[in-house]
N, C-alpha and C positions, 0 to 999 in steps of 0.2 A: 475523422481523426483516428490515427493509430498511435498509441503511446507505449504500450508494453505488449508482450506476447507470452504465451505459455508453452511449455515443452514437456512432452512425455518421451518414453523410449521409442514410441512409434510415430508421434505426430507433433506438429507445431500448430498452435491455435492462435489466431489474430482477432481479438475483439476490435470492432470498428463502431465508434460511438458517434451520435449526431451533433458533434461540434464540427461545423462546416466552414468552408472557405470559398471565396469568390473573388476573382480578379477585379470585377466591377466595384466591390466594396473598397479595395485598396485604392483604386483610381479615384474614388469619391472621398478618400480620407477617413473611411469608417474602419472599425475594428477588423483585423484580419481573421479572426475566428468569431463565430456566432453560433448560438445554440438553435437547433431547429427541432422543435418537439413534434413535428409532423412526420419525422422520419423514424424508422425502426433502428434497433441495435442489431448488428450482424456479428457472427463468428465464422471466420474463414479457417477451415481445417485442412492442413496440407500434410500428407505423408512425408515423414523426414527423409525418406529415400525415393520419393516420387518426383514428379514434375508439376509445373503450374496447371497442367491439364487435369491433375488429380485433385484439385481443391474442391472441397464440398462446402457449401454455404448454408448456415443456419441463421434464423432471424427470430426476434422477439420484440415485445413492446418496448417503447423508448425507455432507455436506462443510461446510466453513465458509470464507467469504470476506468480507473487509471492504472493502478498497479496490482500486481498478482502475487499471492502467497506462493502457489505451486499448482501443478496439475499432474494428474495421473490417470491411467487407464485401467479399466476392470472389464474384461471381455469386450463387448461391443460399445461400452459406455466410457466416455471421456469426461472427467471432472475438472472443473476450473474453480479454485477458491480465491476470491477477490472481494474487496470492499465495493459495494454497489450503491449508487444513489439514484433516486427516482427521476432527478432532473439535473440541470446544469449546476455543478458546484462552484462556478466561478462568477462572481457578480460583475467583474470587469469584462466578461464576454456577454454581450447583449443577446436577447431573445429576438429571433427574426420576426416573430409575430408582434413584437412590441410589448409582450407581457412583462410585468415586473419580476424581479428576482424572487424565487421561492425559497426562503431560508430553511424551512423544515424539509422540503423535498430535496435540498441540496446535500443533506446529510448522508454519508456513506455508511453501510453496515456490512459485517461479515456475511458473505453470501456464497453459495455453491451453484454454479451453472453446470449443467450436465447435458451433453449431447449424446445421442444414441444412433450409432451407425446402422443398426438393424431397423431403424424406423424409415418408413417411406416418405415422411413428411420433412419439412424444413424447420420445425420448431425446436425449442430446447426448454429444459426444466430449469426453474430458478427457485432456490430455497433460502430465505434469509435465516441465518443461524444465531444471530445475536442482535440486540438493539443498541449497542454502544456506538457512538459516532467515532469512526476511526479511519485511519489511512496508513500508508507506508508499512505494508505488511512484510513480515520476515518469517522464515522458517529455519530450522537446522539444515543448512545447505547440503549436508551429507545425504539428506532424503529427497533432494530435488529430483523430479520425474517419478517418484514413488509415493505411495500412500504416506501421508504424515499424520501425526496426532497433535504436534505442538505448533503454535504460532504466536507471534508477538506483533503488536501494533502500537502506534501513536494514537492516543485517545484524547478527544475533547470532551471533558466533563464539565457542563455548564453549571453544575451545582457547586462547584469549587470557587473560592474567592479570587478576585482580581481587583486589588485596591488601586483605583484609577489615579489617585493623587500621587501615588509613588511612581508610577510609569505608565505611559500609554499602552494600550493593548494592541499587540501587532496583528495584522490580518492573518486569518487562517492559522491560528496558533493551536498546539496541542500541549495540554498540561498534565497528562497522565500516560504511564506506560501500562499496556494491557497484556496479559497472557491468556490466550484462548486455547481451550482443550476441545478439539474437534470430535472427540468421542462423547464427552459429557455435556458439551455445549455450555460450559461455564467460563466466565471471564474473571480473572484475578487482576487487581489493579494497584498501582503506587502512584499517588499524587505527588508531583515534583515540587509543588510549593507555590506560594503566592507570587504574582508578578514574574512568572518564568514560563519559558516555552521550550519545547522539546524538538530535537532533530532526530532523524532516522536511527532507530536502535539497531544494533548488530549483535548477532549471536556468535558466541566463541565456545566450541566444545571444550570440556574439561580435559579430554585426552583424545587421541585419534580414534580409540575404540570405545568411547563412552556411550551409554545409551542415548537414544534420541532425547534432545532437550537438556541433557545433563551438562551444564556448563555456566556460562556467564553472559550477561547482557552488558553492552558498552554503549553509552549514549552521551551526546553533548546536551547539556541543559544551559540555557541562556537566562541568567538572573538579571533582569533589567533594572531593578531598583539599585542593585549593587554595582551595575555596569561591569559585569564580569561573566565568564562561562566557566562551567564545571564539567569535567569528564567524570561521569559516574559509572561504577561497576557494581552490578547486582548479581545475585544468584538467580539464574533463569527460572528455577522452580519455586523460589520463595520471594518474588518481587515485592510483595506487600510488606516485607520486612525493611525495605529501603536499601540504600547502597551499602555494600561491604566496604567500599572505599570511594573517596572522591578526590580528584586532582583538581585543585582550585587554581584556575588561571588568573593572573593579575590583570586581565583585560577582557573585554567582551569580543568574541569572534563575530565576524559578519554572519548573520543568520543564513543558513542554507537549508537545503531540502534532503538530499541523499548522502549516504555514506557507505562505506565498505570496509570490512575488516579481512586482512589476509594473514595467514600464518607465515612466519619467516620461512618455513620449509617450501612454500610455494613460490618464493622470490629467488631470482638468480643471485648467486654469490659473487659480489663484485670485489675486485682486488682493492686493498687499501691504498690510498694515495700517500706518498711520502710528504 
């Protein structure tokens, strides 16, 4: 399966993970995707201004990644920053070997994958940078394709409360916003509260020329016990202080996964209708 890809000034990199598909499974009424732990993970790297004949493949031991912070090149080395899990993160996709779901192995952590074009081999380096369970990575998009320092993620902190009698726990929920510093390796966090889950956070620069990471985070928080959703705004550099503002919606939005923030300046100006 290919879900996301990474871009630098010179290359596009496609991680291929061992969630597999088979027409026979569909005909037999089985799950269309299944995890195959016998297969490697691959990274196909294509020069942005090349052709399919120029793809170079790198491979490593079985891992899983879905979404990517960012990617950048330094000399002959290409770095991909992404949350990585040791095994299948989806309990609804079975294991082709019949093995039970591995809860701890399914947890993704901030990781840097590095390929080196100067190497004659097809392997790549993998370095786990943090032990928090996280997904839906974001950066300051102005630094896309270049070296970045700041990153924000949705974190599952299992030490935080979830009072079951108030609301059922949703599947694959995130209850904390994390701010990761790629230079110091530190993760700062804000817990969104009991019986609440988080949708993908967005970074908004304070101004067009603000330094990297100087701005705001915007996120939807679903508060299940109150049956409502909040739009929260945080200082991107001080997330542990909690929201600067909350827009309380009088209803609960349907839970989603992804989000995107666009400046008004990036949108076409449409004429007002009479």
